[in-house]
C-alpha positions, -999 to 999 in steps of 0.1 A, spaced: -71 -735 -177 -62 -747 -140 -52 -724 -114 -19 -738 -110 -12 -730 -149 -20 -698 -146 5 -693 -117 29 -713 -138 24 -688 -168 26 -659 -143 61 -669 -129 76 -674 -163 65 -641 -174 76 -627 -141 112 -645 -147 116 -641 -185 105 -600 -177 133 -603 -149 160 -616 -173 149 -588 -198 153 -561 -169 185 -575 -152 208 -578 -179 234 -550 -184 234 -554 -222 272 -539 -222 274 -559 -252 247 -543 -272 247 -522 -298 220 -495 -301 194 -492 -330 180 -462 -342 154 -455 -322 114 -457 -345 116 -422 -357 145 -420 -372 150 -430 -406 146 -466 -415 175 -487 -422 184 -496 -457 195 -532 -449 176 -561 -469 146 -580 -451 152 -610 -424 120 -630 -433 100 -642 -463 62 -628 -450 36 -640 -469 11 -613 -463 -27 -621 -460 -53 -613 -486 -73 -595 -458 -71 -583 -425 -97 -578 -394 -100 -542 -386 -87 -542 -359 -53 -556 -378 -59 -526 -405 -58 -505 -379 -28 -522 -361 -12 -521 -397 -12 -481 -398 2 -481 -362 32 -505 -374 39 -489 -403 43 -453 -387 61 -467 -353 79 -499 -362 84 -503 -396 120 -485 -390 135 -514 -374 115 -542 -378 106 -540 -414 78 -538 -440 50 -568 -431 77 -570 -397 100 -592 -420 130 -571 -403 156 -553 -413 195 -564 -415 212 -542 -395 183 -523 -376 157 -548 -362 146 -585 -357 115 -599 -378 83 -604 -357 70 -629 -380 90 -655 -362 88 -688 -341 105 -665 -311 74 -638 -312 51 -669 -312 23 -664 -288 38 -687 -265 66 -675 -261 60 -640 -265 27 -636 -253 8 -602 -264 18 -583 -233 53 -588 -242 47 -563 -271 33 -540 -245 57 -540 -220 88 -535 -247 68 -505 -264 63 -489 -228 100 -501 -215 119 -510 -241 139 -544 -242 173 -555 -234 189 -576 -262 183 -612 -255 175 -632 -287 193 -613 -316 223 -588 -321 204 -557 -329 211 -542 -294 188 -530 -270 153 -520 -280 138 -481 -271 103 -473 -249 79 -459 -284 68 -430 -272 33 -419 -284 15 -453 -282 -17 -462 -259 -26 -499 -247 -54 -496 -276 -26 -487 -302 -7 -519 -292 -38 -542 -288 -41 -535 -330 -3 -535 -339 -5 -571 -321 -36 -578 -341 -12 -571 -372 15 -588 -360 -5 -621 -352 -21 -620 -388 9 -619 -402 24 -648 -379 -10 -670 -387 -6 -663 -426 30 -677 -419 19 -705 -397 38 -694 -364 4 -697 -343 
């Protein structure tokens, strides 16, 4: 990859991060923190689960189920009324790179693609935990044609 491509990616990331961090979110409705009870709404996406997962994705599945499932649903299919599906083209690697997941867990995210409200930071996750969770989400995405 050329230096210009790296610069372009960096600028795009900085601009999108600036947008996320500067929105006032006044029209957003808060969603439950991951430690609260899961929402009872239906899944928002039909997700095909791969027959097998690499070890890191298996670890990520456990982390996802502990910290993310309440809002993002079983197999990252989303939960109506709580949070968006991560198995969705919006979260494909070319639009939301792996670093976006780390930033989201550390800083939270102001609502910008969906009407679920702001995502709060997620306590208790290390970078390694998030890397494993991302491996799980990316495996689910790949099994559903999101590359």
